[in-house]
Each structure stands twice: as structure tokens, then as C-alpha cells.
TISE-275160 format. One record per residue: z, y, x of N, C-alpha, C in turn. Coordinates in steps of 0.05 Angstrom, whole numbers, plus 5000, padded with zeros to 4 digits. Layout:
# residues N
ZYXZYXZYX...
***
This chain:
# residues 383
794420212454796120302432795820602428795620692403795320972396798021112398797821382403800221542400801221532371803821542366804721542339807521672336808121752312810721842304811621662282814121582282815121392262817721502250817821502224820321562209820221422182822221292175822421182148825221232138825521422118828121512110829421352087828021132079828920982055831420812061833520842046835920682049835620432032836020192044835819942030838619852022838819771996841219641986840419351979841019171997839918901995842018701986841418531966843118311959843918311930845118091922846018061894848118261887847818381864849918571854849618851864847518911879847319181891846519391871845519311848844819521827847319681820849619561821852119701814852519941832851419941856851920151876850020391874848120381855846420611852847920871844850220831832851821061824852821221849852821091872853621231896851221371910848821331899846421441911845221671895845921691869844821891851846922101846846322351849848322561844849522541816852122581814853522541788852522721766851622961774850823161754847823151748846422941759843522931756842722841728840622961718839322861693837222671702837522421694835922201706833822101686831322061695829321931680828921651691829521441675829221161682826421081674824720991693822020901687821820601690820420481672819920191674817420111658816819851657814319761646814519651618813819401615813719281589816219161578818419181592820919081581822018841595820818741617821918501630824718561641825318811648828018871658830118831637829318831611831218781590831618481586829518331592829818041589831217911612831018021636832317891659835018011666836018191650838718291653838918541671836818621684836918851702837519111687836319141664836719381648839719421642841019211633843919231627845519311652844719201675846219281699845819571706843419671701842819961706844520131688844520061662846020221642849020221649850019991658852819971665853420151690851620141709852020291734851920591729850320671709849920961705851521061680853620931674855421031652856321311659856121491640856921771645854721951654852421831662850122001670848522081645847222311648845322401628842622251634842122041618839921861624837821861602835321901609833121881590831321661600830021511582828321281589825421341583823721231601820821241596819720961603818820821583817720551587814720551582813520321588810620291583808820341606809820381630808120411653806720151659804120151661802519911663802419801692801619551694800619461720798119621726797819711752795819911758796320151740798420301745799320511726797120711719796920771694794820941684795521241685793721401693794121691696795121811669793821731647794621861622797421781613798321541619801021461614802921631631802321671656804021811675804222111667802022221655802122491646804322531625804722331608806822351587809522371600810022211621812622231635812922491650810822591661810922851674811723071654810623061630811323251610814323241603815422991601818222961596819923091618819123041643820523151666820723461664818523581655818423871654820023981630819723851607821023961583824023891583824823671595827623591596829023671621827623791640828723891665830123661680828623451684829623211699830123281728832323181738833123231766832522991785832522751773832322511790830822291775829122141789827621921777828621661788828921461770829621191778827620991767826120871785824120671777825320391778824820231757825819961757823419781750822519621769820219441764818819371790816319301787814619231810813319481823811519421841810219631856808819841839807619751817806219941799808120141787810520051780812520241768813320441790813720351814814620531835812320721842809820611844807520791850807321011828807420921803807221121781809421321782811821241789814121421790813821621813812621541835812121731857810121951847808121861832806222051821807522241801809322131785810822301766812522501781813822411803815622581818814222831828811822791839810323021849809023181826808023041806806823181784808723351768811223281767813223431752813623711764813023751789813424011802810724141810808624051796805924151802804824291777803624521780802624671758799724601751798324481770795524411764795324131753792924021754792323751745793223551767795123371762796123191783793923001793791722971779789522811790788522931816789123181820788423311846789523151870791823011866793022871888791322651900789622531883787822321894785122441902784822701898782322831906782723011931784822961946785123101971787023331971788123411948790123631947792823511954794123641974796623541983798923591964800723391961803123441946804923621962806123821949807724021963810723961960811523881936814323821931814423601909816723471907817123261888820023231881820523131857823223061849824122821866826722811872827722571886827622321868827222091881827121841866828421621881829321421866830221171877828920951862829220701871828020481857829520221859829120061839830219791838827819601837827219471859824819301861825319031848823618961828824018701814821818511820819618591833817318421837816218471865817218331886816318391913813318351917812118531931809218511937808318751954808618991943807219221953808619371975811219341977812919511995813019791986812019851962812220131952815020231951817020041949819820121949820620251975819120211997820020322023817720462037815820572022813720732035813120972018811221132027810621382013807821392002806721151995804021131984804221021955802021051941801820941914798820931906798320781885795620751874795820791844794020951833794020981804791220941794791020871768788420821755787921041734785421071728784621241706782621071689783820931670782220731655779920851639780321101630778221221614775721281630776021291657773721351674773221111693774720891690774420651706774620721736776920851743777420941770780120841779780420791805783020721817783020831845785021001851785221131877788021131887788321161914790921171927791621451934794221501938795221751948797521691968798121881985800221842004801422102013804022122014805322372023808222312029809322402051812122342057814122452037813322652021815222762002815922571980814422351976815122161955816321901966817321921991819021692000821421671981822021431971824521401955827021461972829021551959831621601972832921331979832621141961833820871965832120671950832520421958831220191944833319971942833619861918835319631913833619381913834319191930832918931932834918711926834918621901836618401892834918151889835217961907833417721907833517561881835617591865835717441840833517531820832417761825830217851808827817671810827517541834825217361838825417111820827817041811828116801796826516791770825917021758824617031732821717131734820617161758817817251760816017011754814017051736812016831731810616751757809916501759808616401783806016541789804516611769801916751773802417011788804617151780805117411793806217371822807817151826808717091853806217041871804316891860801816831875800417091882800117271863798917531868800417681890803117671888804717811908804417701936804217431938803917311965801317391977799117391962796517481972796617781980797917941964798018221969799518271996801818151999803318182024801618092048800417852046798817742067796717942076795318062057793018232064794018512072796318602062797518842073797818812103798918592111799218542140796618542154794618392143792118362156790518622158790918802139789519062141790619222165793019162174794219312196793919152222793318892220793318712243790418642252788718572233786118472240784118702244784518852265782919092269781819082297782719252315781519272341782419042359781219032382781918812401784118892420785219132417787419212435789819032431791419012452793718832451796218982443796818982417799219102407801418892407802618852430804418622433806718612413807918842408810318852391809418812362807618992352806918982324805218732317803718632336802218382331804118152325806318142341808217922337809817962311810418212305811618262279809818152256807318232258805318162237805117852235804717722257804417432256806917292246809217402252811717282242811917312211811117542201811217582172809217402158806817372169804817202157805816912157807016822179808116552180810416512160812016722156814016702135812816642108810616792101809316752075808216472072806916372093805816102092808015892089810215932102812415752101813815762073814116002063815616032037813915962013811315992015809615961991810015711975810215471987810515231971813115231954815215321966817815331951817715541929816415761934816315971914814415891890812315741896810415681876811015421860812815251869813315011855814915071829814714891810816114931784819114961789820315131772823215171774823915421789826515461791827515711804827815671834826715851850827115831879830015861887830715781911833415821921833816121926836316191927837016471933835916551960836216371980835316432007832316472009830816291995827916331995827116591981828516651959827916901945828617141963830817131977831617351994829617392017828817172030826917192052824217292042823417212018820917312006821117612001823317691989823617971982823518152007824918072028824918242052822218222067820917992066818317962077816418162064816518182038814718372023815218662032817718732035818419002042817519072070817718882089816918922116813918942119812418842099809518832101808119102102809319312090808019572088810019802088812019782105813920002107813620152133811420102147810920242172811420092198813019882196813919752220811519622236809719492221807619342235805119512241805219762233802819932238803320132260805620132273806220322294804220302317802820522322800920522343798320382338797920272314795620112308793520262292791020212297788820302280788820112256788420222232788520062207785820042194785519852176782919792163782919892134783919722116784119782087781419772072779319662085776719642071777019442047778319222051778519022030780019142006782119302011783519421989781819621974780219781988778619981974776419851957775219631968773319491951774719351928777019241933778619111912779419301890780019551897780719751877778419791857776019791867773719821849773419581831773919341840773919111823775919131801778319221807780319261787779419461766778419691776777619901758775419821739773519661749771219581733771619331717773219141728773418881715776218801706778218971713780918921704782418701718781418611740782918401755785418511767787418341769789918421783789318471813791018631825790518721852790418471871792318291869792318051886789817881882788817871857786417721851784017831865783818101866781518221879781618171909784018181921784218151950783617861958784317671942783717391949780717341949779317491934776317471934775217611958776017861961774618041980775217982009777817932016778517922044777117712060776717462050775217272066772317372071771217522052768517632057768517842078770618002079770818212100771018072127772617862129772817722154770117612163768617502144766117372150764017582159763617782143761517982148762218152173764718202177765518372200766518202224765617952225766617762245766017852273763717982278763018062305764718292314765118492296766718722303769718642307770618442293773418362294773818102309771918022324771817752335774317672350775117832369777417762386780017742370780317922350782717912334782717672315780417602304780317362287780917112303779917102328780616872345783616862350784817092355787717092359789217002334788317092310789417012285789116712281786716602287786216322284788116152301788516242326790316092344793216112337794116362332797016402328798016342300796316362280797116302253796316022244793815942249792915682239792715472261793515532285793515342307790715212312788615382309785915282313785015352341784515152357783715202385781215042393780414862377778114692383775514812372773314792388770714882379769915142392767415222387766415472398767515702380767015952389768116182375767316182345764816132339763816142312765215932295765515692306766915482291769815552285771115672305773915752301774215962280772416162280772416372260771916252232770016072230769415942204771915782194773315642212775715502204777915692195778215912210780316102202779816222174777216282168776616382142777116172121776315922126776715702107779615652102781315662123784215622120785415842104784516092108785516312092784816282063782416202057781616152029783315932017783715712032785315492022788215582016789315752032791915852027792016012001790116191997790016341972789716151948788115951950787815761928790415611923791915551945794415411942796515561926796215831925798115991909796816081883794815931875793715971848791516171845790316271867788316481865785516361868783616501855780816431857779616611878777516511892776516651915773516721913772416701889769616771885769216951861767417141862766817311839765917141816764316931821763316771799765616631784767916591797770216471783771116651760770416901761771117091740768717191724766417051729763917131716763117411722763617501747762817761756760217731771758117881763755517851774754418091789751818091792750418291808750718571798750918611772751218881761753719021772755918871773758418981784758219041814756918851828756518901857754919151861752719191846751119421849752619681843754219671822755819911814757819981836759119781848761119841869759719971893757519851901756019961924755120241918754120281893753220551885755520761887757920681880760120861882760720951910760620751929761020831957758821001968756320941959754021101968754221381957754921411931755121671919757321841932759521711939761721851952761221901982759021781992758421802020760721702037761821472030764221362042763521132061764221162086764520932104767520872106768220622103771120552102771820362125774320272125775220092146775920242171776720102192777620222217775320382229775820632234773920812246771320832230771420772204769020802187766820602193767520362203765520162210764320012187765620032163764619882140763020082122760520062124758620242110758120122082756920282064756120172038754419922040752719912061751119662065752919432072755019472087756919262092758419172067759119372050760419312025758719132008756119182007754319001992754318722004754218702030754218432042756818292037759018432038761618302033761718202004760918361985761018281957759018051952756718061963754717851959755617591973757117621994758317382007760217231988761417391969763517271952762517181925759917171921758817091895759416791890
***
């Protein structure tokens, strides 16, 4: 186990009706910018709850933040923060809205080009923010990372800094009731692979965090059928799903662990070039990462096969093959496709992604073991 320091300052307000309590978390004299996306919060009633909770506040709205939030859209919100002297940001929506709002929070107090934040320039200060999570998946509500896109340049990059930890996160499970099944499927895959990026790495025995990780993955596998079937899930299933998503990437399962994130970085390029949803890219890429990196990750894949899929028969190669096949079947069961050809993505895109990693001279994954040559093999495995 590696040395580590752990702190997560985010206050969770969990349960039905908790939106009403945001008035206790935001200073009364704050000028608040409410950020959201395409308007689903107005259709599902969350918007009205927010307006009711913030009666008497000086509230300005900024809508239109996209899935995979776009840099140019976020610049418009940053300009509002500066001209209107915003004191506090409140994000209402899924992970993309929260990611974008973190970027806005830091950009509002930065005099340079905020794109610097994804190019290695550290965020120095940020406006305080809170969030109301309506689409469980990313755990952005309880972490200090985010991902933004720049569609005009076909780029997608991550940033991370403790200064953009939200002050609070509202998790009301009833929000899950109105999420389209396609997006629930994307979320399930995203959570699954968030865990695996922190779990399926070295062969060291992380007893505590490994068992956390395996428990969360088992939760997803158990909850998936109820969440994906037609109709509204039960409150208990929605609640367990929402908390499972938050636990996936809030720091708990990565304590002392070396992390990977190769599948995410390759997936980001697929989104940037082809417009696929984040969960869609991960369902394609992750089985390929398991396959191509099977020797480096052998012991951990065998542990995963035994503890998650109950696979114990056969030689090591057979067990690994079964574990990869079961993982693919699970992704398919939640409505995801697992091959590039399913989206008519061909060799040109593979070549461009590999070229990007070569040009950036980037080795990715745990300890840089995934080279551009590995990236090519992973992508070609998924044709």
C-alpha cells in the first residue's frame, strides 16, 4: 500500500426533500449563479424546488451546459460571474454540469485563459460552489476533478484541484425516477469503470479498498436489472444506486492505491472525435484494456474473476477470457455496444487517436505502462 493523505470536505445532504435545505448551506447575502443544462430540471420539478428554497436570494441563471461541457459555453458563464460579481455557484444536473461549474468557479477568479487549467497551470482560487446531483454516475458531486471538451478543436481533457471541491452535494434519489434508461445504462458503465480504474491495477493486496471496490461493483450488478427494466425503480433501488455512484470516485476506494485511467483517457479521445457518450466509450475500451494488458494485470484480473464473477474453473488464460466476456455481457445487458464497428468507427479514427498520444509523447495508465503502441493494440482489439 502506498503512503497517502485523505480528506474529503464535501457535505452530503441525502434523501427526499433535501433540496429545501440548501438555504442553510449558502450564505444569505450571496449572489448566486444557478447552472444547469437543457432544462430537464424544469420538467422533473427540481428547478421549482430550487427556486422555492432560494426565495429572497439574488439569483441569476445560466443554462445550456452540454453533456461533455464545452469550453466556449463555460467562458460565457465565467464572463457573467465577473461582470455580475457572483459570490456562489449552484450546479443542478449530472456530472457534466458539476464538472463545468467547477471550471467556471476557478475561471471566474483567473485573469488568463482558463484553458490553461487543462494544460498544467494550477488553479489558485475559486468561487465556492454546491451542487444538486440529478444523474448519478461520475461522483463529480463529491470530488475535485472535472472533464471539459473543446469541440472546435475536437479535444477533451481532465483537470483536478482541491479548491473546486463542492461545499455540499444534494442527493435526492427521486431524481433517478425520470432519467432515461439509456443514460442510466451509461451511468452504470461509468461507475463500474471508475471503480476498475482504481482497483484493476497492481497485484498488491489492498485489503480494505479492494473489498470496498468489489462491494460497489456487486451493488451495480445487483441493481442493474431493476434500474434498467421498464417503469420507475423503487425508491430504495434509486437510493442505493445514487450512493453507489457517489462512492465510486470520492476517494474512498483509491486510498493507498496506484491508479490506472488509461481506458478513460482513450475514451476521451473517442468522445472528442466521434461524439460518443462517455459511458459508451468506456464500454468499448475497457474490455480491450483488460485483454491487451492481461499479463501486467494478471493477478488482479484473476482476483476480479473470482470475487465478482465467481469464475474458478480452468487455467489462468481461460479464467481471464471468461472475466472479459462476462464484463462485456454486463455492459450489453445495460444497453451498451462494445465494438467500434457498432458505431461505424474505423481505422482512420484509431490512427488519429494513436497519433495524438504519440504527438503528446504520452504513456498512460498505472506507472505509464500503457504506451501509444498499447493504445493501438487496445483500439484494434475493439474493432
